[in-house]
MARGUPA-711871 format. One record per residue (C-alpha): x, y, z. Coordinates in steps of 0.05 Angstrom, whole numbers, m for minus. Example, Ala and Ser with C-alpha at 12.3 -4.5 7.8 and 13.67 -1.06 7.14 Angstrom:
BEGIN
246 m90 156 $
273 m21 143 $
***
This chain:
BEGIN
5336 m153 1961 $
5387 m175 2010 $
5414 m246 2008 $
5408 m289 2073 $
5478 m277 2092 $
5472 m201 2085 $
5408 m203 2127 $
5443 m242 2180 $
5503 m193 2182 $
5456 m134 2192 $
5416 m170 2246 $
5481 m186 2283 $
5504 m115 2275 $
5439 m84 2302 $
5444 m135 2360 $
5513 m110 2379 $
5492 m39 2375 $
5427 m52 2417 $
5472 m87 2469 $
5524 m32 2472 $
5468 19 2483 $
5431 m16 2535 $
5422 27 2596 $
5460 m19 2643 $
5521 m21 2602 $
5518 55 2588 $
5515 68 2665 $
5573 19 2677 $
5614 58 2626 $
5602 123 2660 $
5618 93 2726 $
5683 62 2700 $
5702 131 2672 $
5689 162 2740 $
5735 112 2772 $
5792 127 2722 $
5799 191 2763 $
5796 171 2837 $
5824 237 2861 $
5777 285 2826 $
5750 345 2861 $
5708 406 2848 $
5746 465 2820 $
5752 518 2874 $
5752 574 2820 $
5689 546 2784 $
5625 588 2782 $
5586 526 2801 $
5600 462 2841 $
5604 398 2802 $
5619 332 2836 $
5625 260 2814 $
5590 244 2877 $
5522 258 2841 $
5535 199 2795 $
5509 137 2834 $
5465 80 2820 $
5406 105 2862 $
5386 147 2801 $
5380 136 2727 $
5444 155 2693 $
5408 198 2642 $
5391 245 2701 $
5464 253 2720 $
5492 321 2715 $
5529 330 2650 $
5498 271 2619 $
5446 272 2561 $
5415 208 2531 $
5378 192 2469 $
5303 194 2492 $
5287 127 2458 $
5346 82 2467 $
5378 111 2530 $
5446 113 2499 $
5490 169 2523 $
5498 222 2467 $
5529 279 2505 $
5579 283 2562 $
5595 353 2585 $
5641 361 2646 $
5664 431 2663 $
5704 459 2722 $
5722 394 2755 $
5790 375 2775 $
5804 306 2747 $
5874 306 2761 $
5893 251 2711 $
5900 231 2639 $
5853 201 2588 $
5872 128 2584 $
5885 96 2514 $
5828 46 2530 $
5786 93 2566 $
5715 72 2580 $
5690 131 2539 $
5700 84 2481 $
5641 45 2504 $
5595 103 2489 $
5594 91 2417 $
5535 137 2407 $
5570 199 2435 $
5559 259 2394 $
5586 313 2444 $
5647 303 2487 $
5665 365 2527 $
5717 362 2582 $
5731 434 2596 $
5775 465 2651 $
5785 397 2682 $
5860 396 2690 $
5869 338 2645 $
5942 316 2638 $
5981 274 2591 $
5970 263 2518 $
5906 258 2476 $
5896 183 2465 $
5892 163 2389 $
5836 118 2407 $
5789 179 2411 $
5790 173 2336 $
5743 113 2343 $
5684 156 2369 $
5659 163 2299 $
5593 195 2315 $
5626 255 2350 $
5603 322 2326 $
5631 363 2381 $
5698 353 2417 $
5717 406 2468 $
5779 396 2510 $
5791 472 2529 $
5838 506 2593 $
5869 434 2611 $
5942 413 2617 $
5946 366 2556 $
6017 356 2522 $
6044 323 2463 $
6018 323 2391 $
5947 317 2364 $
5939 244 2342 $
5931 236 2268 $
5873 188 2281 $
5828 246 2300 $
5823 261 2225 $
5774 200 2226 $
5724 244 2262 $
5694 271 2196 $
5626 286 2229 $
5658 340 2273 $
5628 410 2270 $
5661 436 2329 $
5730 423 2357 $
5771 462 2413 $
5838 445 2443 $
5848 516 2468 $
5890 534 2526 $
5935 470 2533 $
6006 455 2522 $
6000 417 2457 $
6060 420 2411 $
6082 398 2341 $
6047 402 2273 $
5970 403 2261 $
5959 335 2228 $
5943 339 2152 $
5884 291 2165 $
5847 355 2192 $
5836 366 2118 $
5780 314 2125 $
5738 362 2169 $
5691 388 2112 $
5634 393 2161 $
5674 432 2215 $
5647 502 2229 $
5687 521 2289 $
5761 504 2300 $
5798 532 2361 $
5872 511 2373 $
5890 577 2409 $
5938 584 2465 $
5979 523 2453 $
6050 514 2425 $
6037 489 2358 $
6090 503 2309 $
6069 481 2240 $
6033 434 2192 $
6008 441 2121 $
5964 497 2139 $
5950 521 2066 $
5924 451 2049 $
5884 441 2112 $
5849 511 2112 $
5835 504 2036 $
5793 442 2051 $
5754 468 2112 $
5697 495 2067 $
5645 495 2123 $
5688 534 2171 $
5656 594 2206 $
5701 612 2261 $
5779 596 2263 $
5824 611 2321 $
5897 594 2316 $
5920 652 2359 $
5976 651 2412 $
6019 592 2381 $
6084 586 2345 $
6060 579 2276 $
6109 597 2221 $
6075 590 2154 $
6044 631 2101 $
5969 633 2091 $
5936 599 2032 $
5944 643 1971 $
5872 633 1954 $
5822 631 2011 $
5758 641 1971 $
5733 568 1984 $
5721 590 2059 $
5660 623 2036 $
5625 614 2105 $
5682 647 2147 $
5660 699 2196 $
5717 703 2244 $
5792 692 2226 $
5840 696 2285 $
5915 681 2281 $
5944 734 2324 $
6010 727 2365 $
6044 678 2316 $
6099 680 2267 $
6058 679 2203 $
6095 716 2146 $
6089 739 2077 $
6031 778 2047 $
5961 776 2070 $
5920 745 2012 $
5868 793 1984 $
5821 735 1975 $
5812 735 2053 $
5778 803 2051 $
5733 783 1994 $
5696 730 2036 $
5624 756 2037 $
5609 730 2108 $
5672 756 2140 $
5660 795 2205 $
5728 799 2240 $
5800 792 2221 $
5856 791 2277 $
5926 785 2249 $
5959 821 2310 $
6033 805 2328 $
6060 767 2268 $
6110 778 2212 $
6062 797 2155 $
6089 849 2109 $
6066 898 2057 $
6046 933 2020 $
5976 917 2044 $
5923 904 1993 $
5847 891 2002 $
5830 877 1929 $
5763 894 1894 $
5723 891 1960 $
5650 901 1955 $
5619 959 1991 $
5570 910 2017 $
5625 876 2061 $
5601 855 2132 $
5672 866 2164 $
5665 902 2230 $
5734 888 2264 $
5802 892 2232 $
5864 884 2271 $
5930 885 2233 $
5972 913 2290 $
6044 893 2307 $
6068 870 2237 $
6112 895 2184 $
6064 934 2138 $
6090 998 2108 $
6071 1053 2060 $
6011 1095 2064 $
5945 1063 2088 $
5911 1035 2022 $
5848 1073 2000 $
5807 1010 1989 $
5806 998 2063 $
5753 1051 2067 $
5704 1009 2029 $
5692 969 2092 $
5634 1015 2108 $
5610 974 2168 $
5679 975 2203 $
5675 991 2277 $
5743 975 2300 $
5807 988 2262 $
5875 975 2294 $
5936 988 2252 $
5985 1003 2307 $
6057 983 2312 $
6071 979 2237 $
6108 1028 2193 $
6050 1063 2157 $
6068 1129 2130 $
6036 1191 2103 $
5975 1230 2127 $
5906 1205 2146 $
5863 1203 2085 $
5799 1244 2081 $
5769 1180 2054 $
5769 1153 2124 $
5707 1196 2136 $
5669 1144 2097 $
5674 1096 2152 $
5614 1122 2188 $
5606 1061 2235 $
5677 1067 2262 $
5683 1075 2338 $
5754 1052 2352 $
5816 1074 2315 $
5887 1059 2335 $
5946 1082 2290 $
5995 1087 2345 $
6068 1071 2334 $
6072 1086 2262 $
6108 1139 2219 $
6047 1179 2201 $
6049 1254 2194 $
6010 1317 2180 $
5946 1344 2209 $
5898 1303 2251 $
5829 1314 2214 $
5769 1336 2257 $
5721 1282 2233 $
5760 1234 2280 $
5731 1270 2341 $
5666 1232 2330 $
5698 1165 2351 $
5695 1135 2421 $
5770 1119 2423 $
5822 1154 2383 $
5896 1128 2393 $
5948 1163 2350 $
6008 1166 2397 $
6081 1155 2376 $
6074 1184 2304 $
6096 1252 2273 $
6028 1289 2271 $
6041 1362 2278 $
5973 1398 2284 $
5901 1387 2298 $
5845 1408 2254 $
5798 1460 2286 $
5731 1426 2310 $
5670 1473 2293 $
5614 1433 2323 $
5596 1419 2397 $
5583 1355 2432 $
5641 1318 2411 $
5631 1244 2430 $
5703 1219 2435 $
5714 1185 2502 $
5787 1170 2499 $
5839 1213 2463 $
5915 1191 2462 $
5956 1239 2418 $
6019 1231 2462 $
6087 1228 2435 $
6077 1264 2368 $
6102 1333 2344 $
6039 1374 2361 $
6056 1451 2370 $
6019 1512 2388 $
5975 1527 2445 $
5930 1478 2483 $
5871 1453 2435 $
5808 1487 2461 $
5766 1439 2424 $
5775 1392 2482 $
5725 1434 2521 $
5672 1412 2472 $
5673 1341 2493 $
5613 1313 2527 $
5652 1262 2564 $
5727 1252 2562 $
5751 1193 2600 $
5824 1200 2579 $
5862 1256 2550 $
5937 1244 2533 $
5975 1300 2501 $
6040 1284 2534 $
6108 1287 2502 $
6092 1341 2451 $
6109 1414 2441 $
6047 1450 2467 $
6057 1517 2497 $
6015 1568 2531 $
5970 1557 2590 $
5923 1504 2610 $
5851 1527 2595 $
5805 1534 2656 $
5750 1496 2614 $
5792 1431 2616 $
5757 1398 2676 $
5688 1403 2647 $
5685 1329 2634 $
5755 1300 2637 $
5775 1243 2682 $
5846 1224 2668 $
5894 1281 2644 $
5965 1269 2618 $
6002 1331 2595 $
6071 1312 2616 $
6133 1337 2579 $
6108 1394 2539 $
6122 1468 2545 $
6060 1488 2583 $
6069 1553 2627 $
6031 1594 2675 $
5990 1567 2735 $
5953 1506 2745 $
5882 1533 2739 $
5839 1526 2802 $
5788 1484 2765 $
5781 1425 2807 $
5719 1445 2846 $
5673 1396 2814 $
5725 1347 2790 $
5706 1293 2837 $
5714 1239 2781 $
5787 1254 2767 $
5830 1193 2775 $
5896 1213 2746 $
5932 1278 2732 $
6002 1284 2704 $
6029 1355 2686 $
6103 1337 2699 $
6160 1364 2662 $
6130 1433 2639 $
6140 1505 2663 $
6080 1510 2710 $
6091 1554 2770 $
6058 1585 2831 $
6020 1547 2886 $
5978 1488 2880 $
5902 1498 2872 $
5869 1481 2936 $
5808 1456 2895 $
5850 1390 2884 $
5822 1369 2950 $
5756 1358 2915 $
5786 1301 2872 $
5768 1253 2923 $
5776 1190 2879 $
5847 1213 2853 $
5896 1157 2853 $
5953 1189 2818 $
5984 1258 2819 $
6050 1276 2784 $
6075 1351 2783 $
6147 1333 2778 $
6195 1377 2740 $
6159 1443 2742 $
6167 1507 2779 $
6116 1502 2833 $
6133 1546 2892 $
6092 1526 2953 $
6094 1493 3021 $
6082 1418 3026 $
6010 1402 3009 $
5993 1363 3072 $
5918 1374 3061 $
5925 1321 3002 $
5927 1271 3058 $
5852 1274 3058 $
5849 1243 2990 $
5841 1172 3018 $
5848 1140 2948 $
5914 1175 2929 $
5967 1120 2913 $
6020 1162 2881 $
6046 1230 2896 $
6103 1259 2858 $
6127 1330 2873 $
6201 1321 2857 $
6244 1374 2822 $
6204 1438 2837 $
6213 1495 2884 $
6170 1470 2945 $
6197 1492 3012 $
6188 1490 3086 $
6173 1432 3135 $
6136 1371 3119 $
6123 1350 3191 $
6049 1345 3192 $
6022 1279 3222 $
5960 1277 3175 $
5990 1216 3141 $
5972 1188 3072 $
5932 1124 3085 $
5931 1094 3013 $
5998 1123 2994 $
6044 1071 2956 $
6095 1117 2924 $
6118 1187 2946 $
6173 1228 2911 $
6187 1296 2942 $
6259 1297 2918 $
6299 1357 2896 $
6260 1414 2929 $
6277 1458 2987 $
6241 1423 3042 $
6274 1430 3110 $
6268 1418 3184 $
6265 1353 3223 $
6218 1296 3215 $
6188 1272 3278 $
6209 1200 3298 $
6134 1177 3290 $
6129 1214 3222 $
6105 1150 3185 $
6059 1122 3236 $
5997 1137 3197 $
6017 1114 3127 $
5978 1052 3133 $
5983 1025 3061 $
6056 1022 3061 $
6052 983 3125 $
6014 927 3093 $
6052 870 3065 $
6024 842 2999 $
6029 768 2991 $
6057 731 2932 $
6012 709 2874 $
6040 647 2837 $
6111 660 2860 $
6110 733 2838 $
6128 784 2893 $
6074 837 2895 $
6001 838 2888 $
5942 846 2840 $
5903 909 2840 $
5830 918 2814 $
5816 973 2768 $
5870 989 2719 $
5874 1048 2673 $
5872 1020 2601 $
5931 1064 2585 $
6005 1056 2587 $
6039 1122 2603 $
6104 1134 2640 $
6121 1167 2706 $
6189 1184 2730 $
6226 1185 2798 $
6294 1206 2824 $
6346 1158 2844 $
6419 1176 2852 $
6406 1238 2817 $
6380 1208 2753 $
6312 1216 2723 $
6282 1156 2687 $
6214 1137 2664 $
6174 1075 2677 $
6108 1047 2651 $
6046 1057 2692 $
6028 990 2712 $
6048 976 2787 $
6056 912 2820 $
6050 929 2893 $
6113 974 2886 $
6122 1018 2945 $
6175 1072 2953 $
6194 1137 2985 $
6242 1187 2959 $
6260 1248 3003 $
6327 1259 2969 $
6359 1326 2950 $
6327 1371 3003 $
6350 1404 3068 $
6325 1357 3120 $
6362 1356 3188 $
6358 1314 3250 $
6351 1239 3254 $
6320 1195 3202 $
6252 1174 3234 $
6253 1106 3264 $
6179 1098 3245 $
6204 1082 3172 $
6211 1012 3198 $
6133 1008 3202 $
6128 1014 3127 $
6140 938 3120 $
6130 932 3046 $
6178 989 3021 $
6220 967 2960 $
6260 1028 2950 $
6281 1082 3003 $
6320 1145 2989 $
6339 1196 3039 $
6403 1218 3004 $
6430 1291 2996 $
6403 1319 3058 $
6436 1337 3124 $
6406 1280 3168 $
6450 1267 3230 $
6454 1213 3281 $
6455 1138 3269 $
6423 1096 3216 $
6357 1070 3245 $
6362 997 3261 $
6287 992 3244 $
6305 993 3171 $
6322 919 3184 $
6247 904 3189 $
6235 925 3116 $
6244 853 3091 $
6224 867 3022 $
6275 925 3012 $
6313 923 2946 $
6346 990 2945 $
6368 1038 3001 $
6407 1106 2988 $
6429 1143 3050 $
6488 1178 3016 $
6513 1250 3023 $
6487 1261 3094 $
6520 1269 3164 $
6501 1201 3189 $
6548 1171 3244 $
6556 1108 3281 $
6558 1038 3254 $
6520 1008 3195 $
6467 964 3232 $
6487 891 3227 $
6417 868 3219 $
6413 900 3151 $
6453 841 3127 $
6392 800 3134 $
6354 839 3077 $
6360 785 3028 $
6326 821 2971 $
6372 880 2975 $
6409 893 2908 $
6430 965 2916 $
6454 1005 2974 $
6495 1069 2984 $
6522 1095 3048 $
6577 1139 3019 $
6597 1210 3039 $
6574 1206 3113 $
6613 1200 3179 $
6601 1128 3189 $
6648 1081 3225 $
6661 1010 3247 $
6658 945 3210 $
6617 936 3143 $
6568 880 3158 $
6588 814 3118 $
6535 784 3074 $
6525 769 3000 $
6485 834 2996 $
6539 877 3024 $
6597 842 2990 $
6564 848 2923 $
6564 923 2926 $
6612 969 2892 $
6669 1003 2931 $
6636 1074 2918 $
6577 1053 2960 $
6621 1063 3022 $
6670 1116 3000 $
6681 1177 3040 $
6668 1146 3108 $
6736 1148 3142 $
6716 1106 3200 $
6691 1046 3161 $
6734 982 3155 $
6727 914 3131 $
6724 933 3058 $
6779 890 3031 $
6734 840 2999 $
6693 897 2968 $
6748 946 2947 $
6806 900 2940 $
6871 909 2979 $
6875 972 3015 $
6943 1001 3039 $
6936 1035 3103 $
6883 1027 3160 $
6827 1059 3122 $
6806 1080 3052 $
6815 1153 3037 $
6779 1200 2993 $
6810 1204 2923 $
6840 1137 2933 $
6870 1120 2861 $
6840 1050 2862 $
6771 1078 2878 $
6777 1130 2825 $
6793 1079 2768 $
6741 1031 2793 $
6682 1078 2803 $
6683 1153 2800 $
6636 1193 2843 $
6609 1223 2781 $
6592 1156 2752 $
6559 1135 2820 $
6506 1186 2806 $
6480 1144 2750 $
6487 1075 2781 $
6412 1059 2786 $
6349 1084 2762 $
6281 1071 2792 $
6247 1025 2745 $
6179 1002 2768 $
6109 989 2744 $
6057 1032 2770 $
5994 1026 2813 $
5931 1002 2783 $
5875 1052 2786 $
5804 1067 2790 $
5737 1037 2786 $
5685 1037 2731 $
5699 1024 2657 $
5773 1016 2670 $
5765 956 2718 $
5808 900 2705 $
5865 856 2735 $
5936 882 2724 $
5999 848 2737 $
6055 898 2731 $
6127 887 2719 $
6193 924 2738 $
6227 949 2675 $
6298 967 2664 $
6303 1028 2620 $
6363 1067 2643 $
6408 1096 2587 $
6468 1067 2628 $
6441 995 2628 $
6499 967 2589 $
6547 1004 2633 $
6510 980 2694 $
6514 908 2671 $
6588 912 2661 $
6599 940 2730 $
6553 896 2768 $
6549 830 2728 $
6489 792 2751 $
6481 833 2815 $
6427 879 2787 $
6365 896 2824 $
6314 838 2832 $
6255 838 2785 $
6285 879 2731 $
6269 856 2661 $
6303 884 2601 $
6255 902 2544 $
6277 905 2471 $
***
């Protein structure tokens, strides 16, 4: 029985609580919170429209959007605000503290700024705290460890830094913790994680954690999802993790874990369905005990140093649908049981052969065997596939002809850089779904099959580096979706003067063939896509494209006589390469209509007349090569206004007059103007010149930059176009990569004056 003093205390406490939960005070607290953000507005990118204007005294606060009250007391127990631009920070004395019965506080995608106030630790009834896709900074206050009733907490997608407080070890009721996509760097994670015994889902991905995992994780017996990808975790992965009975998904991608990898005495009743160990430092053969995960559907071991052959024990994984072993050191034969998967990615290994498939109706949708050591003839089992969305056999040693059955059900075909010979079979009559065809760098010959005209959705066609002997395929202009056409380094011949136009073309390379004749001055009038300027997106020059192929291959183009490869993800990159042919007459002035061109190459032809002044309209131009022609007259002065121009070459022509003065021109090498006896004003570029003009073979020029070296100045490095509808849909932002073998030399020659947008990749 309580004494009178105790009775009075509890009466007084209940009176305070009753007062604080009164409807009037609760409404006032919400209105005060609203007024803390006077410049709030609906998020224009939100899927629904939320506005604080709905919060007003004309209605009961419990009916306000985002507010939930206790049915009996009227106390606010849940505040859920999503997709509203608050444009401010939570104050240390925020009126939320008056909502002492609050159990759920969700402020998602509200662009909250500043730090998390430590006073939030006083909301002792909170069970859910969600501050996801804001702009919060600083460290998490230690006081939040007082919220020991929490079952859900997310600070995902902010800019939080520092260590995770050790007080998080108090969260023994927490089932879901999401700290992903921040800049956390540390904390006593082994201590914290070992105490979160109710944890079901943990996401620490995309941070800067550099730590080891707890050596014993068996206390996390409720854990279903463990995601620490894209951090700096190191050491061995504890075998106890894989022995947790409820575990469904483990994601360790992009860390510094090392092996050998061990899974312990894993039970065959394991529920694990997804395992991602990619981009770590695991080595040695894949351990046999991994094949006890009989319910595994997705297995990604790519970008490690696994060795040996694919074990026959992998056939026990009867639920497996996705397998990625790319970028390892595996070898031997690819077993036939893998053809029952949906997606098989084995590229960049040392596999030498494919086991014969004896059954029909192969289910595999995507096959990537590129960059291996496969030999022999083209595998005919491909024709047994019921539906093949992607076939990549590029960069191998396959020989013989391409089988006529290939087009039965294949959508995207990559056969580049093999030893395939014979004719490209006329097999495209019913290939309306083909998006992508790359047979470059083989020994194919003859004429192009006219059935290609039926590939009405084709985005990308690369025939470069073969022996095709045909006239210009003007009829491909009717493929209204064609973005990239690469015919370079073949034996094509004749004029290309058709006015059909290529309405969607972004890149064309017809270099190093035997095309001839003159190009009409209005030749480029109907090339509509190249005439469209794409706007910047968040400061990035270029554009976004819908529908990207979920595959990174490489394509190549020719610039200054050098072949280089670049990944297939375009960022609005537009280019024309007509170099190394036999064109005569004037360069068409209509090239100035192609307003968004980045690279233009008309070199190594027999063009005459003056340089078209319309080139000055290409305000996004980054590289221009007109060398090795018979061009005369002055260099147009307006070209000096092309502020993005990083590389230009006017050498070996008949040009005369002054060299335009601008940063772009003065930053070029002397060789860009050599063998033009009438040019002058080169002193600041070439140094002091004795005599009225530079002369061929000048000793200064030879030492500074030989003509042989000039052929290797610059490579076309670009990211490619995004393609196609359907299952490959997605937003892709591409980049321009610098992969030339001469990149070190290039930097020494040009210093910081290398082409804009180039990113060196390790």
